[in-house]
N, C-alpha and C positions, 0 to 999 in steps of 0.2 A: 504493500500500500504506500509505503514511503517513496518507493521508486516511481510509482505512478504519479504521485503528487509532484515529485521533482520534475518528471518529464512534462507534466501539465504546466508547471511553472515556466519551464524553458519555452514551451510552445506559446504561452501567453506573452512572454517577453518578445519572442520573434514576431508575434502578431502585432504587438504595439508598435515596434519599429517598422514593420511592413506597412501598416496602415498609415503611419506618419510619412514614410517615404512616398507612398502612393498619393497622399494628399498634397505633399510638396510638389510632386511631379505635375499633378493636375493644375495646381496654382501656377506653376511655371509655364504650362501651355497657355492658360488663360492670360497670363502676363505677356507672353511673346506675340500672340496673335494680333491684338490691337497695336502693339508696339511696332510690329513688322509693317502693318498697314500705314502707320503714322510716319515711320522713318523711310520706308521704301528701300532702295538699294543702299542707303546710308546705314542700314541695319548691320552691315559689315563692320562699321566702326564700333558699334556696340558689341558685336560678337567677338571682335579682336580682344576687347577687355574682358568680356564675359567668359571666354574660354579659360582665362586664368582663374576666375572665380569658380568655374565648374570643377576644375581640377582640384582646387583648394577645398571645395565643398566635399568632394569625394574623400580627400585625405582626412578632413575633420569629422566625417561621419562613418567612414569605413576603414581608415588606416590607423592613425595614431590612437584614437580611443580604444581600438581593439587591443593594442599593445599595453596601454595603461591598465585597461580593465582586467587583463590577464594577471598582471602583477598585483593589482588590488585584490582580485578574487583569491589569488594564492595566499596573500597575507591574511585575508579575512578567514580563510579556511583554517589557518594555523592560529587564529585568535590574536594576531599581532595588530592591535588597534593603533598603537603609536606608529608602527611602520606604515600603515595606510596613509596617515596624515603626512608622514615624511615624503612618501611617494608623490602625494598630491602637491605638496609644497615645492619639491624639487622640479616636478613637471611644469608647474606654473612658471617658476623662475627661468628654467632652461628654455621652454617654448616661448615665453614672453620675450626673452632677449633675442632669440632667433627671429621671432616674428617682427620685432622692432627693427632689427637690422635689415630684414628683407623688405619691409615697408619703405624704409629710407632709400634703399637701393632702387626699388621699383619706382619711387617718386622721382628720384634724381635722374635715373637713366630711362625714363619713360619716352623721351624724345628720340634718343639713339635707337631704342628697341623698336619703336613704331616706324622709324625711317628704314631700319635694316630689314624689317619684316614686310616692307612695302605697304604699311598702313599709316601714312603720315598724318591722316586726320584723326587718328585714335589717341593722340597724345593726351588730350584733356580727359578722355574716358579712363585711360590707364592711370593717370594721376589721381583721379577721384576714387578708383578702386584700390589704390595702393594700401590704404589703412586696413583693408580687410585681411591682409596677410598677418598683421599683428593679432587682430581679434580672432581669426580662425585658429591660430596657434593656441591662444588661451582657451578658446572654446573646446579644443581637442582634449586638453588636460582635464577640464571639468566633465566633459561627457564620458571620458574613460573612467574617471573616478566613480561616477554614478552607476555606469554600466557594470563595473566590477562589483558593486554592492547590490547588483540585481535590481536596480531601480531605473527603469527605462523611461519613466514619465518626464523627467527633466530634459532628456535628449529630444523626445518627441515634441514637447512644448516649445523648446528653443528653436527647433527646425521650423515649426509652424510660425513662430514670431518672425524669423528671418524671411520666410516666404510671404507672410502677410505684408510686411513693410516693403518688400520688393515689389509686390503687386500694387499696393495702394500708393505709396510714396513715389515709387519709380514711375508708374504711369502718370500719376498726378503731376510730378515735376516735369516730365516730358511734355505733357499736354500744356502746362503753364508756359513752358519755354516756346512751344509752338504758337500759342496765342500772343505771346509777347514779341513775336517776330524773330526769334533766334533761328539760325540755320539748322538743318537736320543733323549736322555734325555736332552742334552744340546741344541739340535736343537729346542725342545719344548719351552725351556726358551727363545730362540731368537724369536720364533714365538709370544710369549706373549708380547715381547717388542713392537710389532706393536700396540697392544691394548693400552698400556700405553701411547705411543706417540700420538696415535689418540685421546684419551680422553684429553690429554694435549692441543693439537692444537684446539680441539673443544671448550675447556674452554677459551683459548686465544681469539678465534674468538668472543665468546659471550661478553667477557669483552670489546673488542675493539668496537664491535657493540653498546654496551651500551654507550660507551664514545663518539663515533663519529657518530653513526647512526642517522637517521631522528627521531626527537622527536614527540611523539603523542601529538596533541594539543586538549585540552578540557577546557571548562570554569571552572575556579576555583570558587566554590561556597563559600568555606571557607578555611582558611589556618591553622586551628588548627588540631591537630592529637592526637591519643592515645599515651600513654607513652609506653616505651619499654616493661615494665612488662605486660601491657595490650595486646600488640601485641604478645608477646611470649605466653601468656595464650590462646589467640584466636588461635594462630598457633597450639599449642598442642592439642586443642579441635578438630581442623579440620584435622591436619596433621596425627596424630597417626592412626585414623581409616582408612583414605584413603591410607596411606602408607603401613600399614599392609595388607590391602585387596589387594592392587595392587601387592605386592611383595611376599605374603605368598605362593601362588600357585607355583611361580617360585623358591621358597626356597626348593621345593621338589627335584630339581636337586642338590642343595647344600647338602641336606640330603643324597642323593644317594652317593655323594662324601665321606661323613663322615661314612656311614653305610655299603655300599655294600661289600667292601673289608673286613671290620671287620667281618661281618656276614659269608662271604664265608670262611674265614680263620677259624672261630669258627666251621664251619660245617665240616672242615677237609681238605680243599684245601690248597695247598702251595700258598704263596703270589704271585708268578709269574703267576700262572694260574688264581688266583682271579683278578689280575690286567688286564690280557688279556680279561677276561669275562666282567669286568667293562668297558674296552675300547670299546669292541664291542657293548655293550648295549648303552652307552652314545654317542658314535660317530656315529653308524649306525642307531640305532632305534630311540633314542630321537630326534635327529636332524631333522628327517623326520616327526615324529608325531607332533612336535611343529609348523611346518611350516604353516599348513592350518588354525588353529584357529587364530593365531596372524596376519596373512596377509589378510585373506578373510572374516572370520566370524565376528570378533569383530569390525573392522572398519565400516562394513555395519550396524551392529546392533547399534553401538554407534551414527550413524548419525541421528537416530530417537529421541534421548534423548532430544534435544532442544524442540521438539514438546511435549514431556511428561512434561517437566518443564513448558512450556507455558500453557498447558492445566491445570496443577495443580495450577498455579498462578491465572488462570481465573476461577478456581473452576468448571471446566467441567469434572466431574468424569467419565462420559461415554467415553469421548475421552481419558482420562488417561488410562482406562482399555483397550480400543481398541488399543492404541499405544503400550502398554506393551505386549499385546497378539501378535500383528504383529511382534514386535521385537523378541520375543521368537520363534515364528513360522518360521520367516525368517532364524534365526540361525539354527534351526533344519533342514529346507529345504536345506540349503547350506552344512551343516556339514555331513548330513546322507550319501549322495552318496560317498563323499570322504572317509568316515569311512569304509563303507561296501566294497568298491572296494579295499581299501588299505589292508583290512583283507586278501583278496585273492592275491593281487599283491605285498605283502610285500617283498618276495624274489626277484622277478624281479626288483623292484624299487631299493633295496639295491645293487643288483648285477650290475645293469646298472650304478649307480652313483659311487660306490666304487670298483667294480670288485669282482667276486665271490671268487677269491683266497685271498681276504684281510685277513691278520692275520693268515692264516693257520688253523690247526685243534687243538682240545683240547679233552682230555680224562676225562670224568666225573667220579665221585666217584663210579657210577654204573658200570663202565668198558666200557661203550659205548663211541665211538669216534664220534664227530660231528665237522663240520667246524664252525668257529666263525660266518660266515655269516648266516648259518642255525639257530644258536642260536639267533642271532639278529633278524632274520626274524620272528621267533616265538614270540619273545618279541614285535616286531613291530605290529604283528597281534593283540596282546592283547591291546597294546597302541592305536591302530586304533579305537577301540571301545570307548576309552576315548576321542577321538576327539569330539564326540557328547556331552559328558558330560562336557568337559572343555569349549567348545564353549557356552553351556548353562549357566555354572557357570559364565563365563565372562560377558555374557549378563545380567543375573539376578543381578550380583553385580552392574553393571552400573545402572540398573533400580532402585534398592533400594537406591543407592546414589542420583539418580535424584529425588526420592521421599523424600529426606531429612533424610533417615535412614541410616547414614553412619556406625553406629556401628553394624548393623545387618549382613551385608556381612563380616565384620571383624571377628565377632564371628563364623560365618559359616566356613570361611576358616581356622581359627585357630583350630577349632575342626576337620576339615578335614585333616589338616597337622598332627595333633596329632595322628589321626587314621592311617595315612600313616606311621608314624614313628613306631608305635606299630606293624602294620601289616608287614612292611618290616623287622623289627627286628626279628619277629617270623618266617616268611616264609623263608627268605633267610638263616636262620640258620639251616633249615631242609635240610639234604643232598639230599633228593629226589626231592626237589623243587629248592633250590639254587638260582641262578640268576633270575629265573622266578617269584620269589616272589616280585621283584621290580615293574614290570609293573602291577601286580595284586594289589599291595599296592596303586599305583597311581589311579587305577579305584575306589578303596574304598574311597580314599580321595575326588575325584571329585563327586562321587555319594552322599556321605554324605553332602558335601557343597551344592550341587544342591537341595537335598531334603529340607534342612533347609532354603535355599533361597526361594524356591517355597512356602513353608509353610508360611514364613513371608509375601510374596507378597499376598497370598490368604487372610491372616488376614487383611492386609492393604486395600485391594481392594476386598470386599466380592462378588462383581458382576463379578469378573474376573474368567472365567471358566477354571481354571488350571486342566488339567487331561491328562493322557497318550494318550488317543485316540484323544483328541482335538488338541494336539500339535504334537505328534510323530507318530501316527499310519500310516497315509497315506504317509508321507515322508519315513518312514521305509519300508513299503511294496514296494514302488517304488525303494528304494535303494537296497533292497534285490534282486529285479529283476535285477537291474544293476550289482550287485555283482555276480549274477548267470551267467550273460553274460560274465563277466571277467573270471569266473572259466572255462567256456566252451572254451573261447579263449585260456587260458593258457594251458588247457588239450590238445587241438588240436595242439597248437603251440609246446609244448614239445614233443608230439608224432611225429610230422613231423620232428623236429630237433634232435630227439634222446635224449631229456633231456638236450639240450644245454642251459647253463645259462651265456653265454658270453655276453658282452655288446651289440653287434649288435642284437642278438636274443632277449635279454630282452627289448631293445628299441622297437623292433617289437611287443612283447607281450603287452607292456604298451600302445603304440600308437593305435594299433588295438582295444584293449579293450576300450580305451577312445572314439574312433570314434563310436563304436557300443553301449557302455553303456550310453553315454550322451543322445542320442535321446530316448533310452528306458526309462530312468529315467524321463526325461522331459515329454515325451508323456504319460506315465502312471500316472504321478502326475497330469497332466491336465485332463485325463480321469476320474480319481478318485476324481476330484475336490479338490485336496489337496493344491491348492494355489489359492488365490483370485486375482482379478484385482488390488486391492490396494497393495497387497503384491508384485506383479510383478513390480509395480512402484518403489518399494524400491531397486530393483536389479539394477546393472549397465546397462544402456541403457533400463531401465525398461519401460519407456513410449513408446519407439519405439517397444519393444517386445509386449507390450499390444496392440498397434494399429495394428500390424501385425496379432496377434492372433484373434483380433476382426474382422479384414477384412476377414480373412479366416473362420470366424464363428466357430473357435475352442473355443473361449472364449466369453462369453456374457457380 
């Protein structure tokens, strides 16, 4: 009974963070849509600064806090109450100093960085966002402290505070700047102000909660503690691999900021056209492709990790392998239909959210003229395939960490990011490929990281049957059928409307496709026996779904 309660507690904690992350992502989408309409192609100025924030946000929510929470949890388990406070104090001091230095460097060198990355108009936005480096570092220490004590509410609330101010103040400041007659470049800097203020208030909340919030009570078994040097050494051993792993894949967007415009200019485009294409790619394509893995796949996959850790501690190797396989398969099962349907519906999705006339048209070096939405749609179709790969990379990263091999996923993602940089630098500089080298490079990055992770898992768990057919085949076959349904709906819809890609028409294409594709995918997956009863239980409302299917004799 004790184990059940403990497992339920773990799942409750995972659910709190998952719901918080989902809410933050939704607020982010609501924030970016009107901002993209307001700024147009100047959205690239905002994105150049925002990519830095996005990477720091991932570090503050998934990297550094994990490392601190492990140390705090270990000290709490041993009853070292004083050591917990020392860890918190040292983390605040070390991270605060690092954050302060980084903020100063960012502010001072904003102009050289923006000029070097071929985003000269982003200087103001980068300076405005510079203070977030300090606040994010302090926030990381606070979040790790609370998570180590199994209190997820402060992290969830602080994330919501950040997102709320980003939405309200960011949009409000940008709108005020627009009505006051400021340029779109200056409006982008005002929009970034919402991010900085949001992170500031999120940090203030955590500090106040730490000072006046309800204290966790536990029996103090001993009052001694490690020295500061010992704590910093342990932190470095835990933090570096986890932080690099958690943030490296999101660093790809930061690399896009540094490299895409440079490569396009080297290929022969003028800077204004390069900035417009960068804006279309990062604003329209990346924002949609990133939504599914971070909000649906990873939270569900991560919920099984306590079971993996418990089975490992009890030396139940068969259960460890079983849980790992279920986690990977459920990620593939969820990601596959979204990926294949988005390949087909990329243009309607972008047109519905942002409008088909967003950004106007651009003439490529080949002489052909395309709308920026069409270019972003093609890029999104390529990135959609990466939804499966990125989801699996996130899941296998978490599994390797649960198995205690924190350096393995770190090495995998570093190699993957290096491959992305090399591929993007090469392809985007080729005039005939240009912007489309960026999504291809992302696929290369995810694929390499996934192959390396799965190789490591197979070595660690020899009885784990990792193979394409065992994990991907049946979900992919079912997803292809669902994608075909979407293609038919889109073809018939555009034929009836005369090729209309207005918001109302695109909303109809997407909704009808979803209504028809979901039962096709689910039905075919069950017919092909591509999902087991245990895996269905891992889904939201999984137990109810399982009982219903068994009652209808669809599932045995």
